[in-house]
LUMDO-27113 format. One record per atom (N, C-alpha, C, O): residue in one letter; y, z, x. Coordinates in steps of 0.2 Angstrom, whole numbers, padded with zeros to 4 digits, always signed. Atoms other than C-alpha are relative to their C-alpha. Example, Ala and Ser with C-alpha at 12.3 -4.5 7.8 and 13.67 -1.06 7.14 Angstrom:
% LUMDO-27113
a-0006+0000+0004
a-0022+0039+0062
a+0006+0000+0004
a+0005+0003+0009
s-0006-0001-0004
s-0005+0036+0068
s+0005+0003-0004
s+0011+0004-0001
***
This chain:
% LUMDO-27113
x-0005-0005+0003
x+0533+0684+0415
x-0004+0004-0005
x-0008+0002-0009
x+0003-0005+0004
x+0528+0700+0406
x+0005+0004-0003
x+0010+0005+0000
x-0004-0005+0003
x+0536+0711+0393
x-0004+0006-0002
x-0009+0005-0005
x+0004-0006+0001
x+0529+0729+0393
x+0004+0005-0004
x+0010+0007-0002
x-0003-0005+0004
x+0533+0742+0380
x+0002-0002-0007
x+0005+0002-0010
x-0002+0003+0007
x+0537+0731+0365
x-0006-0001-0004
x-0010-0005-0003
x+0006+0001+0004
x+0524+0733+0351
x+0000-0005-0005
x-0006-0007-0007
x+0000+0006+0005
x+0529+0719+0340
x+0002-0007+0002
x+0003-0007+0008
x+0000+0007-0003
x+0531+0700+0341
x+0007-0002+0002
x+0008-0007+0004
x-0006+0002-0003
x+0549+0701+0346
x-0001-0001+0007
x+0003-0005+0011
x+0002+0002-0007
x+0541+0701+0363
x-0002-0007+0001
x+0000-0010+0006
x+0003+0007-0001
x+0531+0685+0361
x+0006-0005-0001
x+0006-0010+0002
x-0006+0005+0002
x+0547+0677+0353
x+0004-0001+0006
x+0007-0006+0007
x-0004+0001-0006
x+0557+0681+0369
x-0003-0004+0005
x+0000-0007+0009
x+0004+0004-0005
x+0543+0675+0380
x+0001-0008-0001
x+0002-0012+0004
x+0000+0007+0002
x+0542+0658+0371
x+0008-0003+0001
x+0008-0008+0004
x-0007+0002-0001
x+0562+0657+0371
x+0001-0001+0008
x+0004-0006+0009
x-0001+0001-0007
x+0561+0659+0390
x-0003-0006+0003
x+0001-0010+0007
x+0003+0006-0002
x+0549+0645+0393
x+0004-0006-0003
x+0005-0011+0001
x-0004+0005+0003
x+0559+0634+0381
x+0007-0001+0004
x+0009-0007+0005
x-0006+0000-0004
x+0575+0638+0390
x-0001-0004+0007
x+0003-0008+0009
x+0001+0004-0006
x+0567+0632+0406
x-0002-0007-0001
x+0001-0011+0003
x+0001+0007+0002
x+0560+0616+0398
x+0006-0004-0001
x+0007-0009+0002
x-0006+0003+0001
x+0577+0612+0392
x+0004-0002+0006
x+0007-0007+0007
x-0004+0000-0006
x+0585+0615+0409
x-0003-0006+0005
x+0001-0008+0009
x+0003+0005-0005
x+0573+0603+0418
x+0000-0007-0004
x-0003-0012-0002
x+0000+0007+0004
x+0576+0589+0404
x-0005-0001-0005
x-0005-0007-0008
x+0005+0001+0005
x+0561+0591+0393
x+0003+0003-0007
x+0007+0007-0008
x-0002-0002+0007
x+0563+0592+0374
x-0006+0001-0005
x-0011+0001-0002
x+0005-0001+0005
x+0553+0596+0358
x-0004-0006-0001
x-0010-0005-0004
x+0004+0006+0000
x+0547+0578+0358
x-0004-0001+0005
x-0009-0005+0005
x+0004+0001-0006
x+0540+0580+0375
x-0006+0006+0000
x-0012+0004+0001
x+0004-0006-0001
x+0532+0598+0374
x+0000+0004-0007
x+0005+0004-0010
x+0000-0004+0005
x+0526+0609+0360
x-0004+0006+0001
x-0007+0007+0007
x+0004-0006-0001
x+0518+0626+0358
x-0005+0001-0006
x-0003+0001-0012
x+0005-0002+0005
x+0502+0629+0348
x-0001+0008+0000
x-0002+0011+0005
x+0000-0007+0001
x+0502+0647+0341
x-0005+0002-0005
x-0006-0001-0010
x+0004-0003+0005
x+0489+0658+0333
x+0000+0007+0002
x+0004+0010+0005
x+0001-0007-0002
x+0483+0676+0334
x-0008+0001+0000
x-0012-0001-0004
x+0007-0003-0001
x+0466+0684+0340
x-0002+0003-0007
x-0008+0003-0008
x+0002-0004+0006
x+0467+0694+0324
x-0003-0004-0006
x-0006-0002-0010
x+0003+0005+0004
x+0463+0678+0314
x-0007+0000+0001
x-0011+0001-0004
x+0007+0000-0001
x+0447+0677+0322
x-0004+0007-0001
x-0009+0007-0004
x+0002-0007+0001
x+0444+0696+0321
x-0002+0001-0008
x-0007+0003-0010
x+0001-0001+0007
x+0446+0695+0302
x-0005-0004-0003
x-0009-0001-0007
x+0006+0004+0002
x+0434+0681+0300
x-0007+0003+0002
x-0011+0004-0002
x+0006-0002-0003
x+0421+0689+0311
x-0002+0007-0004
x-0008+0008-0005
x+0001-0006+0004
x+0423+0706+0301
x-0003-0001-0006
x-0007+0003-0009
x+0003+0002+0007
x+0419+0697+0285
x-0007-0001+0000
x-0011+0000-0005
x+0007+0002-0001
x+0402+0692+0292
x-0004+0006+0004
x-0009+0004+0007
x+0004-0006-0004
x+0398+0709+0301
x-0002-0002+0007
x-0007+0000+0009
x+0002+0002-0007
x+0398+0701+0318
x+0002+0006+0004
x+0008+0008+0004
x-0001-0006-0004
x+0397+0715+0331
x+0006-0001+0004
x+0008-0006+0007
x-0006+0001-0003
x+0413+0719+0339
x-0001-0001+0008
x+0003-0005+0011
x+0001+0002-0007
x+0405+0718+0356
x-0001-0007+0002
x-0002-0009+0007
x+0001+0007-0001
x+0402+0700+0353
x+0007-0004+0000
x+0007-0010+0001
x-0007+0003+0001
x+0421+0696+0350
x+0002-0004+0006
x+0004-0010+0006
x-0002+0003-0006
x+0425+0692+0368
x-0004-0007+0001
x-0001-0012+0003
x+0005+0006-0001
x+0410+0680+0369
x+0002-0006-0004
x+0002-0011-0002
x-0002+0005+0005
x+0415+0671+0353
x+0007-0003+0002
x+0007-0009+0001
x-0006+0003-0002
x+0433+0669+0360
x-0001-0005+0005
x+0002-0011+0005
x+0002+0004-0006
x+0426+0661+0376
x-0003-0007-0003
x-0001-0012-0001
x+0003+0006+0003
x+0416+0649+0365
x+0005-0004-0004
x+0005-0010-0003
x-0005+0004+0004
x+0430+0644+0353
x+0005-0003+0005
x+0008-0008+0003
x-0004+0003-0005
x+0441+0641+0368
x-0002-0007+0003
x+0002-0011+0005
x+0002+0006-0002
x+0430+0627+0372
x+0000-0006-0005
x-0002-0012-0003
x+0000+0005+0005
x+0433+0617+0356
x+0005-0005+0003
x+0010-0004+0005
x-0004+0005-0003
x+0440+0600+0361
x-0002-0002+0007
x+0000-0007+0009
x+0002+0002-0007
x+0432+0601+0378
x-0007-0001+0000
x-0010-0005+0005
x+0008+0001+0001
x+0413+0601+0373
x-0001-0002-0007
x+0002-0001-0011
x+0002+0002+0007
x+0404+0593+0358
x-0001+0006-0004
x-0003+0011-0003
x+0000-0005+0005
x+0405+0603+0342
x-0007+0002-0001
x-0008+0008-0003
x+0007-0002+0001
x+0386+0603+0341
x-0002+0006+0006
x-0005+0011+0004
x+0001-0005-0005
x+0386+0613+0358
x+0004+0007-0002
x+0002+0012-0001
x-0004-0006+0003
x+0400+0625+0350
x-0005+0004-0005
x-0005+0010-0004
x+0004-0003+0005
x+0388+0628+0335
x-0006+0004+0003
x-0007+0010+0002
x+0006-0003-0004
x+0373+0632+0347
x+0002+0006+0003
x-0001+0011+0003
x-0002-0006-0003
x+0383+0644+0357
x+0002+0006-0005
x+0001+0011-0003
x-0002-0005+0005
x+0390+0653+0342
x-0007+0003-0003
x-0007+0009-0005
x+0006-0003+0003
x+0372+0655+0335
x-0003+0005+0005
x-0006+0010+0003
x+0003-0005-0005
x+0367+0663+0351
x+0004+0006+0001
x+0002+0011+0004
x-0005-0006+0000
x+0382+0675+0349
x-0001+0004-0007
x+0003+0008-0009
x+0002-0004+0006
x+0373+0683+0333
x+0004-0002-0006
x+0005+0002-0010
x-0004+0003+0006
x+0383+0672+0321
x-0005-0004-0005
x-0009-0008-0002
x+0004+0004+0005
x+0374+0665+0305
x+0003-0006-0001
x+0009-0008+0001
x-0003+0007+0001
x+0376+0647+0301
x+0005+0000-0005
x+0010-0004-0005
x-0005-0001+0006
x+0386+0652+0285
x+0007+0002+0004
x+0012-0001+0003
x-0006-0003-0003
x+0398+0662+0296
x+0003-0005+0005
x+0009-0005+0005
x-0002+0005-0005
x+0399+0648+0309
x+0004-0005-0004
x+0010-0007-0002
x-0003+0005+0004
x+0404+0635+0296
x+0007+0003-0003
x+0012-0001-0003
x-0006-0003+0003
x+0417+0647+0288
x+0005+0001+0006
x+0011-0001+0005
x-0004-0001-0005
x+0424+0651+0305
x+0003-0006+0003
x+0009-0007+0004
x-0003+0006-0002
x+0426+0633+0310
x+0005-0003-0005
x+0009-0007-0003
x-0005+0002+0005
x+0434+0629+0294
x+0007+0004+0001
x+0012+0000+0000
x-0006-0004-0001
x+0447+0643+0297
x+0004-0003+0006
x+0010-0004+0006
x-0003+0002-0006
x+0450+0637+0315
x+0003-0007-0001
x+0006-0009+0004
x-0003+0007+0001
x+0454+0619+0308
x+0006+0000-0003
x+0010-0005-0004
x-0007-0001+0003
x+0469+0626+0299
x+0006-0001+0004
x+0006+0001+0010
x-0006+0001-0004
x+0486+0620+0304
x+0006+0002-0003
x+0012+0000-0001
x-0006-0003+0003
x+0497+0629+0292
x-0001+0007-0002
x-0006+0009-0004
x+0000-0007+0002
x+0501+0647+0288
x-0002+0001-0008
x-0005+0005-0010
x+0002+0000+0007
x+0500+0643+0269
x-0007-0001-0001
x-0010+0003-0005
x+0008+0001+0001
x+0482+0637+0271
x-0003+0006+0003
x-0008+0008+0000
x+0003-0006-0002
x+0478+0652+0281
x+0001+0006-0005
x-0004+0010-0005
x-0001-0006+0005
x+0485+0664+0268
x-0005-0001-0006
x-0007+0004-0009
x+0004+0001+0005
x+0475+0655+0255
x-0007+0002+0002
x-0011+0005-0002
x+0007-0001-0003
x+0459+0658+0266
x-0001+0008+0001
x-0006+0011-0001
x+0001-0007-0002
x+0462+0676+0272
x+0004+0005-0005
x+0003+0011-0004
x-0004-0004+0004
x+0474+0683+0259
x+0007+0002+0004
x+0008+0001+0010
x-0007-0001-0003
x+0492+0689+0262
x+0001+0007+0003
x+0006+0008+0006
x-0001-0007-0002
x+0489+0707+0267
x-0002+0001+0008
x-0001+0007+0010
x+0003-0002-0007
x+0481+0705+0285
x+0006+0000+0005
x+0011-0003+0004
x-0005-0001-0006
x+0490+0709+0301
x+0001-0007+0003
x+0007-0008+0005
x-0001+0007-0003
x+0487+0691+0308
x+0005-0004-0003
x+0009-0006+0000
x-0005+0004+0003
x+0497+0683+0295
x+0007+0003+0000
x+0012-0001+0001
x-0006-0004+0000
x+0510+0696+0295
x+0004-0002+0007
x+0010-0003+0007
x-0003+0001-0007
x+0513+0694+0314
x+0002-0007+0001
x+0007-0009+0004
x-0002+0007-0001
x+0513+0675+0313
x+0006-0002-0004
x+0010-0006-0001
x-0006+0002+0004
x+0525+0674+0299
x+0006+0003+0003
x+0012+0000+0003
x-0006-0003-0004
x+0537+0686+0309
x+0002-0004+0006
x+0008-0005+0007
x-0001+0004-0005
x+0535+0675+0324
x+0004-0006-0001
x+0009-0008+0002
x-0003+0006+0002
x+0539+0659+0315
x+0007+0001-0003
x+0012-0003-0002
x-0007-0002+0002
x+0554+0668+0307
x+0005+0001+0005
x+0010-0002+0005
x-0005-0001-0006
x+0561+0673+0324
x+0001-0006+0003
x+0007-0007+0006
x-0001+0006-0003
x+0558+0656+0330
x+0006-0004-0003
x+0010-0008+0000
x-0006+0003+0004
x+0570+0649+0316
x+0006+0003+0003
x+0011+0000+0004
x-0006-0003-0002
x+0583+0662+0321
x+0002-0002+0008
x+0008-0002+0009
x-0001+0002-0007
x+0581+0658+0340
x+0003-0007+0000
x+0006-0009+0005
x-0002+0007+0000
x+0583+0640+0336
x-0005-0005+0003
x-0004-0010+0005
x+0005+0005-0003
x+0567+0633+0343
x-0007-0001-0005
x-0012-0002-0002
x+0006+0001+0005
x+0555+0632+0327
x-0003-0007+0001
x-0009-0008+0000
x+0003+0007+0000
x+0553+0613+0330
x-0005-0001+0006
x-0009-0005+0006
x+0005+0000-0005
x+0544+0617+0346
x-0007+0003-0001
x-0012+0002+0002
x+0006-0004+0002
x+0531+0628+0337
x-0004-0003-0005
x-0002-0007-0010
x+0004+0002+0005
x+0516+0623+0327
x-0006+0005+0000
x-0009+0007+0005
x+0006-0004+0001
x+0502+0634+0320
x-0006-0004+0001
x-0007-0009-0002
x+0006+0003-0001
x+0485+0630+0326
x-0006+0006+0001
x-0006+0009+0006
x+0004-0006+0000
x+0471+0643+0322
x-0005-0001+0005
x-0009+0004+0007
x+0005+0000-0005
x+0459+0636+0335
x+0002+0002+0007
x-0002+0003+0012
x-0002-0003-0006
x+0470+0643+0349
x-0002+0007+0001
x+0001+0011-0003
x+0002-0007-0001
x+0462+0659+0355
x+0001+0002+0007
x+0001+0008+0009
x+0000-0001-0007
x+0464+0658+0374
x-0007+0003+0002
x-0010+0007-0001
x+0007-0002-0002
x+0448+0661+0384
x-0001+0007+0003
x-0006+0009+0003
x+0001-0006-0003
x+0452+0677+0392
x-0001+0006-0005
x+0002+0006-0010
x+0002-0004+0005
x+0445+0692+0384
x+0005+0006-0002
x+0004+0009-0007
x-0004-0005+0001
x+0459+0704+0385
x+0006-0001-0005
x+0009+0004-0007
x-0005+0001+0006
x+0471+0696+0372
x-0002+0004-0006
x-0008+0004-0008
x+0001-0004+0006
x+0473+0706+0357
x+0004-0002-0006
x+0002+0001-0012
x-0004+0002+0006
x+0486+0698+0345
x+0002-0008+0001
x-0002-0012+0002
x-0003+0006+0000
x+0497+0683+0346
x-0002-0004+0007
x-0002-0001+0012
x+0001+0004-0006
x+0492+0669+0358
x+0003-0007-0001
x+0004-0009-0006
x-0003+0006+0000
x+0500+0653+0363
x-0001-0005+0006
x-0003-0002+0011
x+0001+0005-0005
x+0499+0637+0373
x+0005-0005+0000
x+0007-0008-0005
x-0005+0006+0000
x+0512+0624+0379
x-0004-0006+0001
x-0009-0006+0006
x+0004+0007-0001
x+0505+0606+0378
x+0005-0006+0000
x+0011-0005-0003
x-0004+0006+0000
x+0512+0589+0381
x-0002-0004-0007
x-0008-0004-0009
x+0001+0003+0007
x+0514+0579+0364
x-0004-0006+0001
x-0007-0007-0004
x+0004+0006-0001
x+0506+0564+0371
x-0008+0002+0001
x-0012-0003+0000
x+0007-0002-0001
x+0490+0574+0374
x-0004-0002+0006
x-0010-0003+0006
x+0003+0003-0006
x+0487+0567+0391
x-0002+0006+0005
x-0007+0005+0009
x+0001-0006-0005
x+0487+0584+0401
x-0003+0006-0003
x-0003+0007-0009
x+0002-0007+0002
x+0479+0601+0400
x+0006+0004-0002
x+0012+0002-0001
x-0006-0005+0002
x+0489+0616+0394
x+0005+0001+0006
x+0003+0002+0012
x-0006+0000-0005
x+0506+0617+0403
x+0000+0008+0002
x+0001+0010+0008
x+0000-0007-0001
x+0506+0636+0401
x-0003+0004-0006
x-0005+0000-0011
x+0003-0004+0006
x+0499+0650+0390
x+0000+0007+0001
x+0001+0010+0007
x+0000-0007-0001
x+0499+0668+0386
x-0001+0003-0007
x-0003+0000-0012
x+0001-0004+0006
x+0499+0681+0372
x+0001+0007+0001
x+0003+0010+0006
x+0000-0007+0000
x+0498+0699+0368
x-0006+0003+0003
x-0012+0001+0002
x+0005-0003-0003
x+0487+0711+0378
x+0001+0008+0000
x+0002+0011+0005
x-0002-0007+0000
x+0489+0729+0372
x-0005+0005+0003
x-0003+0011+0004
x+0005-0005-0002
x+0473+0736+0379
x-0002-0002+0008
x-0007+0000+0010
x+0001+0002-0007
x+0474+0728+0397
x+0000+0005+0005
x-0004+0006+0010
x-0002-0005-0005
x+0482+0742+0407
x-0006+0005+0001
x-0007+0007+0007
x+0005-0005-0001
x+0468+0754+0404
x-0006-0002+0004
x-0010+0002+0007
x+0006+0002-0004
x+0455+0743+0412
x+0001+0000+0007
x-0003+0000+0011
x-0001-0001-0007
x+0464+0746+0428
x+0002+0007+0002
x+0005+0009+0007
x-0001-0007-0001
x+0465+0764+0426
x+0006+0004-0002
x+0007+0010-0001
x-0007-0002+0003
x+0482+0766+0418
x-0001+0002-0007
x-0006+0001-0011
x+0000-0001+0007
x+0487+0771+0401
x+0002-0006-0004
x+0006-0010-0001
x-0002+0006+0003
x+0488+0758+0388
x+0007+0000-0003
x+0009+0005-0005
x-0007+0001+0003
x+0505+0751+0383
x+0000-0007-0003
x-0003-0011-0001
x-0001+0007+0003
x+0510+0737+0372
x+0003-0005+0005
x+0007-0003+0008
x-0002+0005-0005
x+0512+0721+0382
x-0002-0007-0002
x-0007-0008-0005
x+0001+0007+0001
x+0513+0703+0382
x+0003-0004+0006
x+0007-0002+0009
x-0002+0004-0005
x+0515+0689+0394
x-0003-0007+0000
x-0006-0009-0004
x+0002+0007-0001
x+0512+0671+0400
x-0001-0002+0007
x+0002+0001+0012
x+0000+0003-0006
x+0506+0662+0415
x+0002-0008+0000
x+0001-0011-0005
x-0003+0007+0000
x+0513+0645+0421
x-0001-0003+0007
x+0002+0000+0012
x+0002+0003-0007
x+0506+0634+0435
x+0005-0006+0001
x+0009-0008-0004
x-0004+0006-0002
x+0516+0620+0444
x-0003-0007-0001
x+0001-0012-0002
x+0004+0007-0001
x+0503+0606+0444
x+0002-0004-0006
x+0004-0010-0006
x-0001+0004+0007
x+0504+0601+0425
x+0007-0002-0001
x+0009-0008-0003
x-0007+0002+0002
x+0523+0602+0423
x+0003-0005+0005
x+0007-0009+0003
x-0003+0005-0005
x+0526+0592+0439
x-0003-0007-0002
x+0001-0012-0002
x+0003+0006+0003
x+0514+0578+0432
x+0004-0002-0006
x+0006-0008-0006
x-0004+0002+0006
x+0524+0578+0416
x+0007-0002+0002
x+0009-0007-0001
x-0007+0002-0003
x+0541+0577+0425
x-0001-0007+0003
x+0004-0011+0002
x+0001+0007-0003
x+0534+0562+0435
x-0001-0005-0006
x+0003-0010-0005
x+0001+0005+0005
x+0528+0553+0419
x+0007-0001-0004
x+0008-0007-0006
x-0006+0001+0003
x+0545+0556+0411
x+0006-0002+0004
x+0012-0003+0002
x-0005+0002-0004
x+0555+0551+0426
x+0005+0005+0001
x+0011+0004+0003
x-0005-0005+0000
x+0563+0568+0427
x-0001+0004+0007
x+0003+0009+0008
x+0001-0004-0006
x+0557+0574+0444
x+0005-0003+0005
x+0005-0008+0007
x-0006+0003-0005
x+0572+0573+0456
x-0003-0002+0007
x-0007+0001+0009
x+0002+0001-0007
x+0571+0565+0473
x+0004+0005+0004
x+0011+0004+0004
x-0004-0005-0005
x+0576+0579+0485
x-0001-0002+0007
x-0006-0002+0010
x-0001+0002-0007
x+0582+0573+0501
x+0000+0006+0005
x+0004+0010+0005
x+0000-0006-0005
x+0576+0585+0515
x+0005-0001+0005
x+0006-0006+0008
x-0004+0000-0006
x+0589+0590+0527
x+0000+0007+0003
x+0001+0012+0000
x+0000-0006-0004
x+0588+0603+0540
x+0006-0001+0005
x+0007-0006+0008
x-0006+0000-0004
x+0603+0608+0549
x-0001-0001+0008
x+0003-0005+0011
x+0001+0000-0008
x+0596+0610+0567
x-0008-0001+0001
x-0012+0002-0002
x+0007+0000-0003
x+0580+0606+0576
x+0001+0002+0007
x+0005-0001+0011
x-0001-0004-0007
x+0578+0617+0592
x-0006-0002+0004
x-0012-0001+0002
x+0006+0001-0004
x+0567+0612+0606
x+0002+0002+0008
x+0007+0001+0010
x+0000-0002-0007
x+0564+0619+0624
x-0002-0006+0004
x-0007-0010+0002
x+0002+0006-0004
x+0563+0606+0638
x-0005+0002+0005
x-0007-0001+0010
x+0005-0003-0005
x+0552+0618+0648
x-0004+0005-0004
x-0002+0009-0008
x+0004-0004+0003
x+0537+0627+0642
x+0002+0008+0001
x+0001+0012-0004
x-0002-0007-0001
x+0544+0643+0650
x+0006+0002-0004
x+0007+0008-0004
x-0006-0002+0004
x+0559+0642+0639
x-0001+0000-0007
x+0004+0000-0011
x+0001-0001+0007
x+0550+0643+0623
x+0003+0006-0003
x+0005+0006-0009
x-0003-0006+0002
x+0555+0661+0621
x+0008-0001-0001
x+0011+0002-0006
x-0007+0001+0001
x+0573+0656+0624
x+0002-0005-0006
x+0007-0003-0010
x-0001+0004+0006
x+0572+0642+0611
x-0001+0004-0007
x+0003+0003-0011
x+0000-0004+0005
x+0566+0655+0599
x+0006+0005-0002
x+0008+0006-0007
x-0006-0004+0001
x+0581+0666+0602
x+0006-0004-0003
x+0009-0002-0007
x-0005+0005+0002
x+0592+0651+0599
x-0001-0001-0008
x+0004-0001-0012
x+0002+0001+0007
x+0583+0648+0582
x+0002+0006-0004
x+0005+0006-0009
x-0002-0007+0003
x+0586+0667+0578
x+0007+0000-0001
x+0010+0002-0007
x-0007-0001+0000
x+0604+0666+0582
x+0003-0004-0006
x+0007-0002-0010
x-0003+0004+0005
x+0607+0651+0570
x-0003+0002-0007
x+0001+0002-0012
x+0002-0003+0007
x+0596+0658+0556
x+0003+0006-0002
x+0005+0006-0009
x-0004-0006+0002
x+0605+0674+0556
x+0007-0002-0002
x+0011+0002-0006
x-0007+0002+0003
x+0621+0664+0553
x-0001-0005-0006
x+0004-0008-0008
x+0001+0004+0006
x+0613+0656+0538
x-0002-0007+0000
x-0002-0011-0005
x+0001+0007-0001
x+0608+0639+0545
x-0008-0001+0000
x-0012+0004+0002
x+0007+0001+0000
x+0591+0631+0543
x-0002-0003+0007
x+0002-0007+0010
x+0002+0002-0007
x+0581+0628+0559
x-0007-0002+0000
x-0011+0001-0003
x+0007+0002-0001
x+0566+0618+0563
x-0001+0001+0007
x+0001-0003+0012
x+0001-0002-0007
x+0559+0626+0579
x-0006-0004+0002
x-0012-0003-0001
x+0005+0004-0002
x+0548+0614+0589
x-0005+0006+0004
x-0002+0008+0009
x+0004-0005-0003
x+0533+0626+0594
x-0004-0002+0006
x-0007+0002+0009
x+0004+0003-0005
x+0524+0615+0606
x+0004-0004+0005
x+0009-0006+0004
x-0003+0003-0005
x+0528+0607+0622
x-0001-0008-0001
x-0005-0011+0000
x+0000+0007+0002
x+0532+0589+0615
x+0005-0004+0004
x+0010-0002+0006
x-0005+0005-0003
x+0540+0574+0623
x+0006-0001-0004
x+0006-0001-0010
x-0006+0001+0004
x+0558+0570+0618
x-0001-0005-0005
x+0003-0005-0010
x+0000+0005+0005
x+0553+0554+0610
x-0003+0003-0007
x-0001+0001-0012
x+0003-0004+0006
x+0542+0565+0598
x+0005+0004-0004
x+0006+0004-0010
x-0006-0005+0003
x+0557+0577+0595
x+0005-0004-0004
x+0007-0002-0009
x-0005+0004+0004
x+0569+0563+0590
x-0003-0003-0006
x+0000-0004-0011
x+0003+0003+0006
x+0556+0555+0578
x+0000+0006-0005
x+0001+0005-0011
x+0000-0006+0005
x+0554+0573+0570
x+0007+0001-0003
x+0007+0002-0009
x-0007-0001+0003
x+0573+0575+0569
x+0001-0005-0005
x+0005-0004-0010
x-0001+0005+0005
x+0574+0558+0560
x-0004+0001-0007
x-0001+0000-0012
x+0004-0001+0006
x+0560+0563+0548
x+0002+0005-0004
x+0002+0005-0010
x-0002-0006+0004
x+0567+0579+0543
x+0008+0000-0001
x+0011+0004-0004
x-0007+0001+0002
x+0585+0572+0542
x+0004+0005+0003
x+0009+0008+0000
x-0003-0006-0003
x+0591+0585+0555
x+0007-0002+0002
x+0009-0008+0003
x-0007+0001-0002
x+0610+0586+0558
x+0001+0000+0007
x+0005-0004+0010
x-0001-0001-0008
x+0609+0592+0576
x-0006+0001+0003
x-0011+0004+0000
x+0006-0002-0004
x+0597+0593+0590
x+0003+0004+0005
x+0007+0003+0009
x-0002-0005-0005
x+0598+0608+0601
x-0005+0001+0005
x-0011+0003+0004
x+0005+0000-0006
x+0590+0607+0618
x+0001+0005+0005
x+0007+0007+0007
x+0000-0006-0005
x+0586+0622+0629
x-0003-0002+0006
x-0009-0002+0007
x+0002+0002-0007
x+0586+0616+0647
x+0001+0006+0005
x+0005+0010+0004
x-0001-0005-0005
x+0584+0627+0662
x+0007+0001+0003
x+0009+0007+0004
x-0007-0001-0003
x+0601+0623+0670
x+0005+0003-0004
x+0009+0007-0003
x-0004-0003+0005
x+0610+0626+0654
x-0001+0007-0002
x+0004+0011-0002
x+0002-0006+0002
x+0601+0641+0650
x+0002+0006+0005
x+0004+0011+0003
x-0002-0004-0006
x+0605+0649+0667
x+0008+0002-0001
x+0010+0007+0002
x-0007-0001+0001
x+0623+0647+0662
x+0002+0003-0007
x+0008+0004-0009
x-0001-0003+0006
x+0621+0655+0645
x+0002-0006-0005
x+0006-0004-0010
x-0003+0005+0004
x+0623+0638+0637
x-0006-0004-0003
x-0012-0004+0000
x+0005+0004+0002
x+0613+0625+0627
x+0003-0007-0001
x+0009-0008-0002
x-0002+0007+0001
x+0614+0606+0624
x+0000-0001-0008
x-0005+0000-0011
x+0000+0001+0007
x+0620+0602+0606
x+0002-0008-0001
x+0007-0010+0001
x-0001+0007+0002
x+0618+0584+0600
x+0001-0001-0007
x-0004+0000-0011
x-0001+0002+0007
x+0626+0578+0584
x-0003-0007-0001
x-0001-0012+0001
x+0004+0006+0000
x+0613+0565+0578
x+0003-0006-0004
x+0002-0011-0002
x-0003+0006+0004
x+0624+0555+0566
x+0005-0004+0005
x+0006-0010+0004
x-0005+0004-0004
x+0637+0551+0580
x-0002-0001+0007
x+0000-0005+0011
x+0002+0000-0007
x+0627+0554+0596
x+0004+0004+0005
x+0002+0004+0011
x-0004-0005-0005
x+0640+0566+0603
x-0004+0006+0002
x-0008+0009-0001
x+0004-0005-0003
x+0633+0578+0615
x+0004+0005+0004
x+0008+0003+0008
x-0005-0005-0003
x+0641+0595+0621
x-0005+0005+0003
x-0010+0007+0000
x+0003-0006-0002
x+0636+0610+0631
x+0004+0005-0003
x+0010+0006-0002
x-0004-0005+0003
x+0640+0625+0621
x-0003+0007+0002
x-0009+0008+0002
x+0002-0007-0002
x+0639+0644+0625
x-0003+0003-0006
x-0002+0001-0012
x+0004-0003+0006
x+0627+0654+0615
x+0004+0004-0005
x+0003+0003-0011
x-0004-0004+0005
x+0640+0666+0608
x+0005-0005-0004
x+0009-0002-0008
x-0004+0005+0004
x+0650+0650+0602
x-0004-0004-0004
x-0001-0009-0007
x+0005+0005+0003
x+0635+0642+0594
x+0001+0002-0008
x+0000+0007-0010
x-0002-0001+0007
x+0640+0640+0575
x-0005-0005-0004
x-0005-0005-0010
***
């Protein structure tokens, strides 16, 4: 989901609200899931203090995004290779360990854009009613180079899974594809992690598959006729599993049971010549010959 054309953090607040609305609807609460929030501008302000070249910013973000995934000694080595002094590295890592806006303000002062954006976002979270889902974590930078401001990640509170979703602001992304830059923010959301979380919480529903019709030709030459029957039913809004190969009836009945089909429709040569098909209601065993134009 993306919001394009909104220059301030009302966009990010709405994005996070959308995700939380989804979480609530599938039964997850703030005790199951939270959001770590920060801003790329925090990192920019620290690097600016130590005159780290701007062209190294993306590389530093990629390194910082590995915190918690590789040993801290490796993080320090990578930062040294990115033209950062040891003093700058220690100061940066100290800032990235901060977990409160008050501590961030003590470190960076009250006048920076990073703090202003974050304060506004947390204020909006209060008004939306989802502040309990949010926590400030300066180490969140997201690994992709195009982010320019607020960044966030959804995580499971037990810490067993990788990020559930993530996103942020990317005001300079569109020009990289040849367009004009517009203020924009958005997030990405995969299905794998959220499904694992729902399984762990016992919230993944058991969905019983049911297909209304399974359609099968009794002769390879009638495969096209079976396709026509499938089309007639689908255009009437019914679900159809069309047997695409020349299979024995034993296989077709097993398939019908596996997909919980309501009816079996057999296209045979004698019936087709009369403009009819065989329709078997699988729950009762009742079988009728029905004209194509009366097929419902």
